[in-house]
C-alpha positions as CSV (number, residue, x, y, z in Angstrom):
1,M,-29.1,-17.8,-101.1
2,S,-30.4,-14.3,-100.5
3,V,-28.9,-12.1,-97.7
4,R,-31.2,-9.8,-95.7
5,P,-29.9,-6.2,-95.2
6,K,-28.5,-5.4,-91.8
7,R,-31.1,-2.8,-90.9
8,P,-30.5,-3.1,-87.1
9,A,-26.9,-2.2,-87.6
10,L,-27.8,0.9,-89.6
11,A,-30.3,1.9,-87.1
12,W,-27.8,1.5,-84.3
13,L,-25.3,3.7,-86.2
14,F,-28.0,6.3,-86.7
15,V,-28.9,6.4,-83.0
16,A,-25.3,6.5,-82.0
17,G,-24.8,9.4,-84.4
18,L,-27.6,11.3,-82.8
19,A,-26.3,10.6,-79.3
20,G,-22.9,11.9,-80.4
21,A,-24.4,15.0,-81.8
22,A,-26.4,15.7,-78.7
23,S,-23.3,15.2,-76.6
24,S,-21.3,17.6,-78.7
25,V,-24.1,20.2,-78.4
26,L,-24.3,19.9,-74.7
27,A,-20.6,20.1,-74.4
28,A,-20.4,23.3,-76.5
29,D,-23.3,25.1,-74.7
30,P,-21.6,27.5,-72.3
31,A,-23.0,28.2,-68.8
32,T,-25.6,31.0,-69.1
33,S,-25.8,32.0,-65.4
34,D,-23.5,34.7,-64.0
35,P,-21.6,33.3,-61.0
36,R,-21.5,36.8,-59.4
37,P,-24.0,37.5,-56.7
38,E,-27.0,39.7,-57.8
39,I,-27.9,42.6,-55.6
40,Q,-31.5,43.9,-55.8
41,L,-32.2,47.6,-55.4
42,S,-35.1,50.0,-55.7
43,A,-35.7,53.7,-55.6
44,A,-38.7,56.0,-55.9
45,A,-39.8,59.6,-56.5
46,E,-43.1,61.2,-56.1
47,R,-44.7,64.7,-56.3
48,E,-47.9,66.4,-55.3
49,V,-49.5,67.8,-58.4
50,P,-52.4,70.3,-58.6
51,N,-55.5,68.7,-60.1
52,D,-56.2,70.4,-63.4
53,L,-59.1,68.3,-64.8
54,M,-62.7,68.4,-63.7
55,R,-65.3,65.7,-64.5
56,V,-69.0,66.1,-63.8
57,T,-71.9,63.6,-64.4
58,L,-75.4,65.0,-64.5
59,A,-78.6,63.2,-65.2
60,V,-82.0,63.9,-66.7
61,E,-84.6,62.0,-64.7
62,S,-88.4,62.0,-65.2
63,E,-91.6,59.9,-64.7
64,N,-94.7,59.5,-66.8
65,R,-97.5,57.0,-67.5
66,D,-96.9,57.3,-71.2
67,P,-93.5,56.0,-72.3
68,A,-93.6,58.1,-75.5
69,R,-94.1,61.3,-73.6
70,L,-91.5,60.3,-71.1
71,A,-88.9,59.9,-73.8
72,Q,-89.9,63.3,-75.2
73,Q,-89.4,64.9,-71.8
74,I,-85.9,63.3,-71.4
75,N,-84.9,64.2,-75.0
76,T,-86.0,67.8,-74.6
77,S,-84.1,68.4,-71.4
78,M,-81.0,66.6,-72.7
79,Q,-81.0,68.5,-76.0
80,W,-81.2,71.8,-74.0
81,A,-78.3,70.8,-71.8
82,V,-76.1,69.7,-74.7
83,E,-76.7,72.9,-76.6
84,R,-75.6,75.0,-73.6
85,A,-72.6,72.8,-73.0
86,R,-71.5,73.1,-76.7
87,G,-71.5,76.9,-76.2
88,V,-68.8,76.7,-73.6
89,D,-65.2,76.4,-75.0
90,G,-63.0,73.7,-73.7
91,V,-65.7,71.4,-72.4
92,E,-65.9,67.8,-73.7
93,I,-69.4,66.3,-73.8
94,R,-70.4,62.7,-73.7
95,S,-74.0,61.6,-73.3
96,G,-75.0,58.3,-71.8
97,G,-77.6,55.7,-72.9
98,Y,-81.3,56.2,-72.4
99,Q,-82.7,53.9,-69.6
100,T,-86.3,53.2,-68.8
101,F,-87.7,51.4,-65.7
102,P,-91.2,50.3,-64.9
103,V,-92.5,51.3,-61.5
104,H,-94.9,48.7,-59.9
105,Q,-97.0,48.8,-56.8
106,K,-98.6,45.6,-55.6
107,G,-98.0,44.0,-59.0
108,K,-99.6,46.9,-60.9
109,L,-97.7,49.1,-63.2
110,L,-98.0,52.7,-62.0
111,H,-95.8,54.6,-64.4
112,W,-92.4,54.6,-66.2
113,R,-89.2,56.2,-64.9
114,A,-86.4,57.2,-67.3
115,R,-82.9,58.5,-67.0
116,Q,-80.1,59.7,-69.3
117,D,-76.6,60.8,-68.2
118,L,-74.5,63.7,-69.4
119,Q,-70.8,63.6,-68.7
120,L,-68.8,66.8,-68.9
121,E,-65.0,67.2,-68.7
122,S,-62.8,70.3,-68.8
123,R,-59.4,71.7,-67.7
124,D,-61.1,75.0,-67.1
125,T,-62.8,74.4,-63.7
126,D,-64.2,77.9,-63.5
127,R,-66.1,77.6,-66.8
128,L,-67.3,74.1,-66.1
129,S,-68.4,75.1,-62.6
130,A,-70.4,78.0,-64.0
131,L,-72.0,75.7,-66.6
132,V,-72.9,73.1,-64.0
133,G,-74.6,75.8,-62.0
134,E,-76.8,76.7,-65.0
135,L,-77.6,73.0,-65.9
136,Q,-78.7,72.3,-62.4
137,T,-82.0,74.1,-63.2
138,R,-83.1,71.0,-65.1
139,L,-80.5,68.3,-64.5
140,A,-79.3,66.6,-61.3
141,V,-75.6,66.5,-60.4
142,K,-74.7,62.9,-59.7
143,S,-71.0,63.1,-59.3
144,M,-68.1,65.6,-59.4
145,A,-64.4,64.7,-59.4
146,L,-61.1,66.3,-59.9
147,A,-58.0,64.7,-61.4
148,V,-54.7,65.3,-63.1
149,S,-55.0,65.5,-66.9
150,T,-53.1,63.0,-69.0
151,E,-50.8,65.6,-70.5
152,T,-49.8,66.9,-67.0
153,R,-49.4,63.4,-65.6
154,R,-47.1,62.3,-68.4
155,K,-45.0,65.4,-68.2
156,V,-44.5,64.9,-64.4
157,E,-43.8,61.2,-64.8
158,N,-41.0,61.9,-67.2
159,Q,-39.4,64.3,-64.8
160,L,-39.8,61.8,-61.9
161,I,-38.1,59.1,-64.0
162,D,-34.9,61.2,-64.0
163,V,-35.1,61.7,-60.2
164,A,-35.8,58.0,-59.5
165,L,-33.0,56.8,-61.8
166,D,-30.5,59.2,-60.1
167,R,-31.6,57.8,-56.7
168,F,-31.1,54.3,-58.0
169,K,-27.6,55.1,-59.1
170,Q,-26.9,56.7,-55.7
171,R,-27.9,53.5,-53.9
172,A,-25.8,51.4,-56.3
173,E,-22.8,53.6,-55.6
174,I,-23.3,53.2,-51.8
175,V,-23.3,49.4,-52.2
176,R,-20.2,49.5,-54.4
177,R,-18.3,51.6,-51.9
178,N,-19.4,49.6,-48.9
179,L,-18.3,46.3,-50.4
180,D,-14.9,47.8,-51.7
181,A,-15.7,47.1,-55.3
182,G,-14.1,49.0,-58.1
183,S,-17.2,49.2,-60.3
184,Y,-20.6,47.5,-60.8
185,D,-22.5,46.2,-63.8
186,L,-26.2,47.0,-64.2
187,G,-28.4,43.9,-64.5
188,T,-32.2,44.2,-64.9
189,L,-34.0,47.5,-64.6
190,T,-37.7,48.2,-64.5
191,I,-39.5,51.6,-64.3
192,H,-42.9,51.5,-62.7
193,T,-45.5,54.3,-63.1
194,A,-48.6,54.2,-61.1
195,G,-50.8,55.4,-63.9
196,A,-53.6,57.8,-63.5
197,P,-54.4,58.5,-59.8
198,P,-58.1,57.9,-58.9
199,P,-60.2,61.1,-59.3
200,V,-60.8,63.0,-56.1
201,P,-64.6,62.9,-55.5
202,M,-66.3,66.2,-54.7
203,R,-69.6,66.7,-53.0
204,G,-72.3,66.8,-55.6
205,G,-76.0,67.6,-55.2
206,G,-78.3,64.8,-56.1
207,M,-81.4,67.1,-56.4
208,R,-82.5,69.5,-59.0
209,V,-82.6,73.1,-57.9
210,T,-84.5,76.2,-59.0
211,A,-83.1,78.9,-61.2
212,L,-82.7,81.2,-58.2
213,Q,-80.7,78.6,-56.3
214,A,-78.4,77.6,-59.2
215,A,-74.9,78.9,-58.8
216,P,-71.4,77.9,-59.9
217,A,-70.2,75.0,-57.8
218,A,-67.6,75.8,-55.2
219,V,-64.5,74.0,-56.4
220,E,-61.3,73.4,-54.4
221,A,-58.9,71.8,-56.9
222,G,-56.6,70.0,-54.4
223,T,-53.7,67.8,-55.4
224,S,-52.9,64.3,-56.5
225,T,-49.8,62.2,-55.9
226,I,-47.9,61.0,-58.9
227,A,-45.2,58.4,-58.2
228,V,-42.5,56.6,-60.2
229,R,-40.5,53.6,-58.8
230,V,-37.4,52.1,-60.3
231,S,-36.3,48.5,-59.4
232,G,-33.4,46.5,-60.7
233,S,-30.2,44.7,-59.9
234,I,-26.5,45.2,-60.0
235,R,-23.5,42.8,-60.0
236,L,-20.1,43.6,-58.5
237,P,-16.9,42.3,-60.1
């Protein structure tokens, strides 16, 4: 007479072994939470910094019945402007895409209108202002803005991090003394920088002017606020 193997018993032993292993793992896992109360703190530092970067957007705009002649007009004016901008040291140049729009009246095509932008950027506001005054004889100023350059912003942020961290430690020390603790342990700590402040818009002319009217734009650099905030937690013994 044949005897069937006792598979259920083996399966039971296997399940029991897993249960025992799981129990041992749970029992060996220490508590990960710190029973001490966590105290949240924050501190900040900010500074007014002179704007040292000027951005200007100009545009070549024209109209013509013939799209080919219109493109030639735009290209000629843009090439003229780029050549003059390249002759000024310290000016970065970026030209925008060429855009053409049909102009209709009562369902009939009257002519074509085209536009191309030219973006100029420089840390030498005097030179760029003089260049803009010259370019306004053939281009229209669409926007002018002042901002803090990336190099200056990073330098100031690094300095403000030191100040904000010192203020955070001062507040932590106040808490320690007030609660009669001998020391404190630092928990989490996060440093927040606001990033680049938004450019300060300037009044820009939206119309082309004649050569006699063209003059360097009056620029008042102004300032921008750069801020750093430190947030974190401490635990008392």
